[in-house]
C-alpha positions as CSV (number, residue, x, y, z in Angstrom):
1,M,24.9,19.9,10.4
2,N,22.6,22.0,7.7
3,A,20.9,24.6,7.9
4,V,17.0,24.8,6.9
5,E,14.5,27.2,6.6
6,I,10.3,26.6,6.7
7,C,9.4,28.9,4.6
8,H,5.8,27.6,4.7
9,L,3.4,24.2,6.1
10,Y,0.2,23.1,4.1
11,I,-2.8,20.7,4.5
12,S,-5.2,20.3,2.3
13,M,-8.5,17.7,4.1
14,G,-8.9,15.8,0.4
15,H,-7.3,14.7,-2.8
16,N,-7.7,16.4,-6.0
17,F,-5.3,14.6,-8.2
18,V,-5.2,10.8,-6.6
19,G,-8.0,8.8,-8.0
20,H,-8.7,11.0,-10.4
21,H,-7.0,9.8,-13.0
22,G,-8.7,10.5,-16.7
23,L,-11.7,13.1,-14.7
24,E,-11.8,16.2,-13.3
25,P,-9.6,17.1,-10.4
26,D,-11.3,17.9,-7.1
27,T,-11.5,20.9,-5.4
28,H,-10.0,20.7,-2.2
29,P,-8.3,23.5,-1.4
30,V,-5.2,23.3,0.7
31,S,-4.6,25.7,3.8
32,E,-1.6,27.3,5.3
33,V,-0.5,26.8,8.3
34,A,1.5,28.2,11.3
35,E,2.5,24.5,12.7
36,I,1.6,21.0,11.6
37,E,1.2,18.3,14.3
38,C,3.3,15.0,13.2
39,V,1.8,12.1,14.3
40,A,4.5,8.9,14.4
41,G,3.4,6.3,11.3
42,R,0.3,8.1,10.6
43,G,0.7,11.3,9.2
44,I,0.2,15.0,9.8
45,R,-3.4,15.4,11.8
46,G,-5.6,17.5,9.7
47,D,-3.8,16.3,6.0
48,R,-5.4,14.0,3.2
49,Y,-2.5,11.7,3.9
50,F,-3.6,11.0,7.7
51,D,-3.6,6.8,8.1
52,F,-4.1,7.2,4.6
53,K,-2.6,3.8,4.4
54,V,-0.3,1.1,7.3
55,D,3.1,2.6,6.9
56,Y,2.5,5.0,4.2
57,K,6.0,6.3,3.0
58,G,4.3,9.6,2.2
59,Q,3.0,10.8,5.6
60,I,4.5,14.3,5.0
61,T,6.2,15.6,1.7
62,F,8.5,18.4,1.5
63,F,9.2,20.8,-1.4
64,S,12.3,23.1,-2.0
65,L,11.6,26.8,-2.5
66,D,14.6,27.5,-4.7
67,V,13.2,24.5,-7.0
68,F,9.7,26.5,-7.2
69,G,11.6,29.4,-7.8
70,E,13.8,27.9,-10.7
71,L,10.4,26.6,-12.2
72,C,8.9,29.9,-12.0
73,S,12.1,31.7,-13.7
74,A,11.9,28.4,-16.3
75,M,8.4,28.8,-16.9
76,Q,7.9,32.3,-17.0
77,L,5.4,32.0,-13.5
78,Q,3.9,35.0,-12.2
79,G,2.2,35.5,-8.7
80,C,1.8,31.9,-8.1
81,S,2.2,29.8,-5.1
82,P,4.3,27.0,-4.0
83,A,1.1,25.5,-2.5
84,L,-0.4,24.9,-5.9
85,A,2.4,21.8,-5.6
86,R,0.7,20.3,-2.7
87,R,3.0,19.6,-0.6
88,N,3.1,20.1,3.4
89,V,6.8,21.4,4.0
90,I,8.4,24.0,1.5
91,T,11.7,24.3,2.6
92,R,14.6,26.5,1.5
93,G,19.0,25.9,2.5
94,V,18.3,21.9,1.9
95,D,19.1,19.1,-1.4
96,L,15.7,16.9,-0.4
97,N,17.5,14.3,-2.6
98,K,20.3,13.4,-0.4
99,L,17.7,13.0,2.6
100,I,16.5,10.0,0.7
101,G,17.6,6.9,2.8
102,M,18.3,8.8,5.7
103,E,16.7,9.8,8.8
104,F,17.1,13.0,10.0
105,D,15.7,15.6,12.7
106,I,13.9,18.9,12.2
107,Q,12.5,21.0,15.1
108,G,13.1,17.6,17.4
109,V,10.2,16.0,14.8
110,C,12.2,12.9,13.4
111,F,11.6,11.2,10.1
112,F,12.9,8.9,7.3
113,G,13.2,10.0,3.4
114,M,11.9,7.7,1.6
115,E,11.7,8.6,-1.7
116,E,11.5,11.4,-4.3
117,C,8.0,12.7,-4.2
118,R,8.1,12.4,-7.9
119,P,5.9,14.9,-10.3
120,C,2.9,13.4,-12.3
121,Y,1.2,14.6,-15.1
122,W,-1.2,16.5,-12.6
123,M,1.7,19.5,-12.1
124,D,1.1,20.6,-16.1
125,R,-2.2,21.5,-15.0
126,A,-1.5,23.0,-11.4
127,F,1.5,25.2,-12.9
128,T,2.0,25.3,-16.6
129,A,2.6,23.0,-20.0
130,G,6.0,21.2,-18.9
131,T,6.0,21.4,-15.7
132,H,5.8,17.8,-14.9
133,E,9.1,17.5,-16.9
134,F,10.9,20.5,-15.0
135,L,10.6,18.7,-11.5
136,K,11.4,15.3,-12.7
137,G,14.6,14.6,-10.5
138,R,13.5,17.4,-8.5
139,G,9.8,16.6,-7.3
140,G,10.2,17.1,-3.3
141,L,10.8,14.2,-1.2
142,R,8.1,11.9,0.6
143,A,9.0,10.6,4.4
144,K,7.8,8.7,7.2
145,I,7.3,10.4,10.6
146,L,9.4,8.5,13.5
147,C,8.2,10.4,16.1
148,D,5.4,13.1,17.5
149,G,6.3,16.6,17.3
150,I,4.8,19.7,16.1
151,L,6.7,21.5,13.1
152,R,6.3,25.6,13.0
153,S,6.6,27.6,10.2
154,T,9.6,29.9,11.4
155,A,10.9,31.3,7.3
156,R,14.2,31.5,9.5
157,R,17.1,29.5,9.1
158,I,16.9,26.3,11.9
159,E,19.2,23.5,12.6
160,M,18.6,20.0,11.2
161,Q,20.4,17.1,12.3
162,L,21.0,14.4,10.4
163,S,21.0,11.3,12.8
164,E,24.3,8.7,12.8
165,R,22.1,6.3,13.8
166,A,20.9,6.8,9.7
167,I,22.7,3.5,8.5
168,A,21.4,1.5,12.1
169,S,17.5,2.1,11.3
170,P,15.6,-0.7,9.9
171,F,14.5,1.9,7.4
172,A,17.7,2.3,5.9
173,R,18.1,-1.7,6.1
174,E,14.6,-2.0,4.2
175,R,15.5,0.6,1.4
176,A,18.9,-1.6,1.1
177,G,17.2,-4.5,0.0
């Protein structure tokens, strides 16, 4: 059992970068919210990826505030927000890559870690040149939502439980091939 802190929760109604290759990004704002409604198999109500695709692997995304701090230090960034990463849940105290292929619960909401939320070249534009390269291997986590529930930004330590059913999960079998 690990302790994790939910530092920020973000949603956006539209895509700024998806579908904009070779074009200017769109300007849909990212909104920080106190809580998000997670809907199993569909995503976060009110977010751009809600009902995006059937069985979409990125129904919710996580990013580490610790990695964000390292990024800001390495790139000498000041006064920028983790919202620029356009991830939904900003955490502290958990290695998100270790959740790939695992079923886990936060605040009673069950998730399955699908894959790294790989950074794209747009990160250089959102933050600064070199960000895309810096975030390779630590761009966050894409996950599926397995049960309905509410996540709240508490900015305090809460318990995260790795499910013992992770090995038996149909998603784990799917990932194993």
